[in-house]
C-alpha positions as CSV (number, residue, x, y, z in Angstrom):
1,M,-93.3,-43.1,-154.8
2,I,-89.5,-42.5,-155.4
3,R,-87.0,-43.4,-152.7
4,R,-83.4,-42.4,-152.9
5,H,-81.1,-45.3,-153.0
6,R,-78.3,-43.5,-151.1
7,P,-78.2,-40.2,-149.1
8,V,-76.4,-38.1,-151.7
9,L,-78.2,-38.2,-155.0
10,A,-77.1,-35.0,-156.7
11,A,-76.5,-37.0,-159.8
12,A,-80.1,-38.1,-160.1
13,F,-82.7,-35.9,-161.9
14,A,-86.1,-37.5,-162.2
15,M,-88.3,-36.2,-165.0
16,L,-91.9,-37.0,-164.3
17,G,-95.2,-36.5,-166.1
18,F,-93.9,-34.9,-169.3
19,L,-96.9,-36.3,-171.1
20,S,-99.6,-35.5,-168.5
21,G,-101.6,-33.8,-171.2
22,C,-102.6,-37.2,-172.4
23,S,-104.4,-39.2,-169.8
24,T,-103.1,-42.6,-171.1
25,A,-99.5,-41.6,-171.4
26,P,-97.1,-43.1,-168.7
27,D,-95.1,-41.0,-166.3
28,K,-91.4,-40.9,-167.4
29,I,-88.4,-41.1,-165.0
30,I,-84.9,-40.7,-166.4
31,L,-81.7,-40.7,-164.3
32,L,-79.2,-38.1,-165.4
33,P,-75.5,-37.9,-164.5
34,D,-74.2,-34.8,-162.8
35,P,-71.8,-32.4,-164.6
36,E,-68.8,-34.5,-163.6
37,G,-70.4,-37.7,-165.1
38,T,-71.3,-39.3,-161.7
39,V,-74.6,-41.0,-161.4
40,G,-76.5,-42.1,-158.3
41,A,-79.4,-44.5,-158.1
42,V,-83.2,-44.3,-157.6
43,I,-85.6,-47.0,-156.4
44,V,-89.1,-46.5,-157.8
45,H,-92.1,-48.1,-156.1
46,S,-95.4,-48.5,-157.9
47,G,-98.0,-50.6,-156.2
48,T,-96.3,-53.8,-155.2
49,Q,-93.5,-53.4,-157.8
50,E,-90.0,-52.0,-157.2
51,Q,-87.4,-51.1,-159.8
52,L,-83.9,-49.8,-159.4
53,I,-82.3,-47.5,-162.0
54,N,-78.6,-46.7,-161.5
55,Q,-77.1,-46.1,-165.0
56,P,-76.9,-42.7,-166.8
57,Y,-80.0,-42.1,-169.0
58,A,-81.7,-45.3,-167.7
59,G,-85.4,-44.7,-167.2
60,L,-88.8,-46.1,-166.3
61,D,-92.2,-45.6,-167.9
62,V,-94.8,-45.9,-165.1
63,A,-98.3,-46.5,-166.5
64,K,-101.5,-45.2,-164.8
65,G,-102.2,-48.7,-163.5
66,G,-98.8,-48.9,-161.9
67,A,-97.0,-51.1,-164.4
68,M,-93.3,-50.2,-164.9
69,E,-91.2,-50.7,-168.0
70,K,-87.5,-50.0,-168.1
71,T,-86.1,-47.8,-170.8
72,M,-82.6,-46.6,-171.9
73,D,-82.0,-43.3,-173.5
74,S,-78.9,-41.4,-174.7
75,Q,-77.6,-38.0,-173.9
76,A,-78.5,-36.8,-177.4
77,S,-82.1,-38.1,-177.3
78,V,-82.8,-36.7,-173.8
79,Q,-81.4,-33.3,-174.9
80,A,-83.5,-33.4,-178.1
81,R,-86.7,-34.2,-176.3
82,Y,-86.3,-32.3,-173.0
83,G,-83.8,-29.6,-173.9
84,Q,-86.1,-26.7,-172.9
85,L,-86.9,-28.3,-169.5
86,L,-83.2,-28.9,-168.8
87,A,-82.3,-25.4,-169.7
88,A,-84.9,-24.1,-167.3
89,R,-83.3,-25.8,-164.2
90,P,-81.8,-23.5,-161.7
91,P,-78.0,-23.6,-161.5
92,R,-76.5,-26.2,-159.2
93,P,-75.4,-24.8,-155.8
94,M,-71.8,-23.6,-155.6
95,T,-69.6,-23.3,-152.5
96,F,-66.7,-20.9,-151.9
97,T,-64.4,-20.7,-148.9
98,I,-62.7,-17.5,-147.8
99,N,-60.0,-17.8,-145.2
100,F,-59.1,-15.2,-142.5
101,L,-56.0,-14.2,-140.6
102,F,-55.6,-15.3,-137.0
103,D,-58.0,-13.6,-134.6
104,S,-59.3,-11.3,-137.3
105,A,-62.9,-10.9,-138.5
106,T,-61.9,-8.5,-141.3
107,E,-58.5,-9.4,-142.7
108,L,-58.5,-12.1,-145.3
109,A,-55.7,-14.6,-145.8
110,P,-53.6,-13.8,-149.0
111,Q,-54.9,-16.8,-150.9
112,S,-58.5,-15.7,-150.5
113,S,-58.2,-12.8,-153.0
114,A,-58.5,-15.2,-156.0
115,T,-61.5,-16.8,-154.3
116,V,-63.2,-13.5,-153.9
117,D,-62.6,-12.7,-157.6
118,K,-64.2,-16.1,-158.6
119,L,-67.2,-15.4,-156.3
120,K,-67.8,-12.0,-157.8
121,A,-67.7,-13.4,-161.3
122,V,-70.3,-16.1,-160.4
123,L,-72.6,-13.7,-158.7
124,A,-72.6,-11.4,-161.7
125,T,-74.3,-14.1,-163.8
126,W,-76.4,-16.0,-161.1
127,P,-80.2,-15.4,-161.4
128,A,-81.7,-14.3,-158.1
129,P,-79.1,-15.9,-155.8
130,H,-79.8,-17.0,-152.3
131,L,-76.7,-17.2,-150.2
132,V,-75.9,-19.0,-146.9
133,V,-72.8,-17.6,-145.2
134,V,-71.3,-19.6,-142.3
135,G,-68.4,-18.4,-140.3
136,H,-65.9,-20.7,-138.5
137,T,-62.8,-20.4,-136.4
138,D,-59.9,-22.6,-135.5
139,R,-59.8,-24.3,-132.1
140,A,-57.6,-21.8,-130.2
141,G,-59.5,-19.8,-127.6
142,S,-62.7,-20.2,-125.7
143,Q,-66.0,-21.3,-127.1
144,E,-67.6,-17.9,-126.3
145,L,-64.8,-16.0,-128.0
146,N,-64.9,-18.1,-131.1
147,D,-68.7,-18.0,-131.4
148,K,-68.5,-14.2,-131.6
149,L,-65.5,-14.2,-133.9
150,S,-67.2,-16.7,-136.4
151,M,-70.3,-14.5,-136.5
152,R,-68.3,-11.4,-137.1
153,R,-66.5,-13.1,-140.0
154,A,-69.9,-14.1,-141.5
155,Q,-71.1,-10.5,-141.1
156,T,-68.0,-9.2,-142.8
157,V,-68.7,-11.4,-145.8
158,A,-72.4,-10.6,-145.8
159,A,-71.5,-6.9,-145.9
160,F,-69.3,-7.5,-148.9
161,L,-72.1,-9.3,-150.7
162,T,-74.6,-6.5,-150.2
163,K,-72.0,-4.1,-151.6
164,E,-71.9,-6.4,-154.6
165,G,-75.6,-5.9,-155.1
166,I,-77.1,-8.9,-153.3
167,P,-80.2,-7.9,-151.3
168,A,-79.7,-8.5,-147.5
169,Q,-82.9,-10.6,-147.4
170,Q,-81.3,-13.1,-149.8
171,I,-78.4,-13.7,-147.4
172,E,-78.5,-16.0,-144.4
173,I,-75.6,-15.8,-141.9
174,A,-74.5,-18.0,-139.0
175,G,-71.5,-18.6,-136.8
176,R,-70.4,-22.0,-135.9
177,G,-67.4,-21.1,-133.8
178,K,-64.9,-23.9,-133.4
179,R,-67.5,-26.7,-133.6
180,E,-66.9,-27.8,-137.2
181,P,-63.2,-27.6,-138.1
182,L,-62.2,-28.4,-141.6
183,V,-59.0,-29.8,-140.3
184,S,-59.4,-31.9,-137.1
185,T,-57.1,-30.7,-134.3
186,P,-57.0,-30.9,-130.5
187,D,-58.8,-28.1,-128.7
188,G,-56.6,-25.1,-128.3
189,V,-54.6,-25.6,-131.6
190,A,-54.6,-22.9,-134.2
191,N,-54.9,-23.9,-137.8
192,P,-55.2,-21.5,-140.7
193,M,-57.5,-23.8,-142.8
194,N,-60.2,-23.6,-140.0
195,R,-60.3,-19.8,-139.9
196,R,-62.9,-19.5,-142.7
197,V,-66.3,-18.4,-144.0
198,V,-68.1,-20.8,-146.3
199,I,-70.5,-19.2,-148.8
200,T,-73.1,-21.4,-150.5
201,I,-74.9,-19.9,-153.5
202,Q,-78.2,-21.6,-154.5
């Protein structure tokens, strides 16, 4: 059993059972850093034993009987042995934020043009993308008004994505109104950073 040592473990990639074709070979667990070089931690339980690995390319061999032995690899050796497996991993999720003008569900803030261009470039090379599109508002106006506005913003972005060739069934949309501001403000205060749609590609 593998238990995450902390809630966010994007840096951890456990490789298990590479040698399962041989009944006596141990399972292999290796902790990889994320693209920025950050590494998390994993606690591995086997029988009554417990081992922590929290260094890049540190690993464990877990025998069929449950015995664990720590190992240490390098980036080069992991790439040489498991390069094909690593290349087959899906891309890491990416998030884009598009901002809107005040009280508008269709007019983008000027700074969003560059974000749209980056989004289009990523989508052009992403294999079978699934997108989650969530609209938000600032805290000016009523809850009911902002719920509708945030959904309309999400729908605007979803319509753009379908025009870019993304099938509608691969797009999830939601509106969060003013419940989740990026910049915390008192209720009733307008803030341009909160008028946004967040697109997550995965």
